N, C-alpha and C positions, 0 to 999 in steps of 0.2 A: 791144129786139130779143130775140126767143125764142131759148134755149139750143139747139145742135145736140142730137139725139137721143143720141149717144154720150157726150156731156158730161154731161147729164141722169143718164144711167144710172150714170156712176161717181161722180157728187155723191151719188146715192140710196145706192149701196153703202158710201161712205164714212160717211154719217150713220147708215146702219143698224149698222155695226160698232161705232161709237162708242157708240150706245144699247144695243148688247149687252154692251160693256166696263163701261159704267155700271152696268148690270142686275147683272152679276156682282161687281162691286166692284173689278175689275181685279187680283185677287190670285190666286196659284197654289194648286192643291189642297192641303190639310193633309196634312202627313206622319203615315203611320200609326206608332203606337208599336210597339216590338218585342213579339214574343209572349212571352207569361208561361208558364213551364215550371216544373215542379216537380222539384226535384234531391234527393239524398240525399249527404252527404259520407262517402266512403269511409274506413273505419279497418281495420287490419290486425288480425286476431284469429285465434285457434287454431281450427283446422278438422280434424275426423276424416274421413280419406280410407278409402273403401271400394271394395272390387270385387266384381263377381259373376262367379263362375267355375263352369264345370260338375264334376260329382263323380259317384261311385258309392259305393254303401254295399258294406262288406266286413265279414265276420264278425271278431269280436273274437280268436276262438279257432277252430280248425277241427281235429277228430281223426276219421281213418277208423278204425272199428273192426275189427280183423281177429284171426282165432285164433291163438293161440300154441302150440297143439297140434292134431294131427288127430283126427277122430271124427265121430260122428253127433250132430247136434243134437236134443236131446230136448225142449227147451222155450224158448220166447222170453217173457221177462218184461216187456217194455216196450210201451207204445202208440205206435205211429207217429205222429209229428207232437208227441208229448208232450215234457215237460221231464224230464229225468234230472239226478240229481246225481253228482258224480265219486264212483266206489267203488261205486256201484249195480250190482247184477247184471243184465245184458242177455241173456245166453244160457246155456243149460246144455248142455255136451257130454257126452255117455255117459262116465261117470267109472269103469265097472267094470275095463276094462283097465288104468287107471292106478292104481286101488285095488290090483289084484293086484300090479302092477310095485312099488309102495311098499312092500307088505307083504314081498315078496320081498327087497328091498333093506334092510329093516329086519332081516329075519333073517339076512342075509348080514352086516350090520353087527354085529349081536351076537356071531356067531362070531368075527369078526375082533377085536372088542375083547376078548372072553375070551381069545383066543390071545394078544394084545399083552400083556394083563396078566400071564398066565401066563409068557411069555418074559421080561418085565421081571423078574419074582422070579427066575427061573434065572439071568438074567444077573448079578444081585447075588450069587448064590452060586457063579458062574463054572461053571456046569452046563452053557451053551451057547455056542456061537460066536457072537461079535459079528454075524457076517453073518446068522446066522438070527434075531437079535433084530430086526436092521434091516429084514429082509424082512417079519417080523411087523407092525412098525409102519407100512411102507408099505401092507401088504395093508389094515390097519385105516383108513389114511386114504382109500385108494381106496374102500373100503366106505362111509365116511362121505359122501364126496363123491357117490357113487352114490344113497345114500339121500336126500341133500339134493335132488339133480336130480329123483328120483321124487315126492318130497313136492312141489316146486315145480310139476311137470307135473300133478300132480292139482290143485293150486289153481287151475291155467290153465283147467281142463274148466269153471270158471265164469267166463264172459267179462264183466268188469266195465267200467264206464263210465270212461274215461281222464279225462274232463273234465266239468264241469257245462254244461248247455245243452239245447237242443232237437234232439230225435233226428229223422231223416228216415225214408224208409221202409226196410224191411228186405230185403235181397236173397237171403235164404233163408228157408225154412219148416222146422218141425219134420220130422225124417227127413232132412233134407239132409247130405250127407257134405261136411265142410270139412278144410282141410288147412293146417299151420302155415305154408307158404310160398306161400298162394295171394295173386295180386295183386288180386283183387275184395274189396272191403269189405264186410263183413256189413251195416253201417250208418255213416251219418256224422253226428257230433254238432257242432254249431255253436253257440258262444256269442254271443248276440245283444244281450244287456244286461250292459255297454255294447257300442256297435257303432261301427266305424271309418267315416269317409267319406273317400275318397281324391279329392283335388282337384287338377285340372290347371291349372297357370299357365304361361304362355308363358315361355322363358328370358329373353327380351328384356325383358318386364316386370319379371321379378325381378331382373335386372341393373338397371334404371332405378331400382327402389325402393332397392337396395343403394349405389348411387351417391348417391341423396338423401340416405339416412341418413349416409353418409360425408361429404357436403358441409355437414350441419347444416341441411338444408332440411326435413327429415322427422325426427320420432322415432318409435320403436317400441316396443311393450310387448314383454316378455320372452315367449317361447313359453308359459310356465307360466300367463300371465293373458291371453293373446291369445285372444278370443271369436270365435265363428264361429255364424251363423245359417243355417237351411236353409229353401228353399222346395221342396216336393215337387213330383213331375212334373205333378200336376193342379192346381198354383198355390196350393195350401194351405200357408200357412207352418207349419213344425214348431214345436210349442210350447215346445220346451227349447233353450236355447244350448248349444253345444258348445265344447270347449277345443282350440285348435290345439296339436298334439303334435310335429311336426317336420316339416321340409323335406328331400326326397330330395337326395343329394349329388351325383346325375349327371343329366344331361340325356338324355331319350329320343331317340335319333337319327332315329327314324322320325316323330316328332310335334314334335320341339323343344320339349317342355314338360318341366317338372319337377312331380313329385307332392308335395302337400303333404297330411298325414295329420291329420285331427281326430277327437276322442273324443266321442261322444254317448250320454247316457243313453238308454235305450230300454225303459223298463219295461213298457210297453203292447205291445211288439212291432210298433208301427206301421211300423218300417224293418225291411225284410229285405234280405238280402245280394243284390247286383246291381240295386238300385234306380238310376235316374237321379234325381239332385236337382241344385239350383242352390244353391251356396253364397255368402253375403254375408261376406267376409273383411275384418276391419279391418286396412289396411295400414300406418296409422300415423296421426300427427298433425302437421300442418304449423302451427308455432307462430306464423307471420305471414302467414297467407292473406290473399289479397283476394277477397271474395265478391260478386258484382254480382247484383242482382235480374233475374230472367229476362226481364221486360217491358222492361228498358233494352237488351236485346242485339238488335240487327238483323242482317240478312245482305246482303252484295253480291251481284252477279249471279253471282260465282263461288262464292258460298257461305261467303265468309270472314265471320267475326263482327266486328260493329262496336258501337260506342256513341259517343254525344256527350257531351262534357265541357265544361262553362262554365269559360272560363279568368278570369283576374284582371280582364280589361277587358269582361267579360261577352259574350265571343263564344263562339258554339257550335263546338267542334272536334270533327271526326270522327276517332276513333281505330279502327284495325284491331286486333283483338284475337287473344290465343292463349288458348283457353279448355280447361279440363280437364272434369272430371265435375261432374254437377250434384248440389248438397248441399241437400236441401230444396227450397226455391223459388228457389234462388240457383245462379248458375254459379261454379265456381272459375275465377278469372283467373290464368293463369300468366303472361301478358305484355301490354302495353297500357294497364294501369291501375295506378295506385300509392295509397297513402294520402294523403289529403287532397283527392283529386280530386272535384269535385261533378259527379256523375253524373246527367244528365237520366232521369227515370223516368216523367214525366207531361207530356204536351203535345207528344209527339215527332212528332205529323202535321204540327204547324205550324213545325217547325225546319228550318233550311237551313244546310248547312256554311258557316263562316266569316261568318255573319250575327250580329248582336247579338239577345241575348234577355234578358228580365226574369226572373231566376231568384228562385223563392220556395223555402222548404222543402216537400218532398213531402207531401200530404195537407192542405195549406192551401187547397184547391180552386182551382187555377188555372183562368184562363179558357179554356174549350175552345171558343168560338164561333169 
């Protein structure tokens, strides 16, 4: 008797399913092996910490040239913008009235000296009163002082450079009348080799550095050996390193910054007063720093730095980090990693948090498929 249609369809379905299972062998799909990743084992090592700070150049010495006597300028001896040496004549003020005053003072002095010598001899003979002798001696001393003053004023008619350096433009020309008490400088001399660079660092950064040094997390060189390098405003590195001289003892209330002063050789005159520069300052050395390759550091959606570490069971663990400055091609890790951690630096695109991985030393060409 023929089978009903519905039973025939069911039987065909069972037969087809069995055939399909037989063709597949009846086994589940094979399990994929854990992805292969390259790791580096972190080690504590000394690291030099630096910071880039804004700064401006300042003259090593500055002197305003002013007359010390009044008179008419007869001659200017220097070339504006040129180099002058300390003691070099810069201006000549008309000396004629000062020569006359000095000659008069010398004549008065000679008469007073003669009288004082004569009265000294008479006093020894008891031929004059003691008061007359004392008056003669006092008159001699006054005359001597006046002669010295007249001589000094005569020397001041030749205005000399008080310091060595580069002199600016002259504010007067020949024929100008100058006075001893004038406020306007005749010219200004600036010593530019060496030259200072004043660097501004926030008080908060300076405080953190001092606390790190006190806590033993950072060692610093003495100011006598602390080195500073410069980058000019156009991005060109300055060829010579400078030396950190000192740190200001007060905080500027307007900016909240402390001024550091560095000294640089400037033989070619590249640095001029008032130039803006950027200074790379060595803050100190961290003796046990953890440095992580930059390619190992990722970011969360919030921008937090992260890294994957392979634990003892071969599981990739995601660590949230606190990082500091970049040192070469690595980040200084302040928190989140420690010495001995196996940090994943290759094959990161295949890694999932809390999943097993097959760790091999970085550089051994892990499978990137």
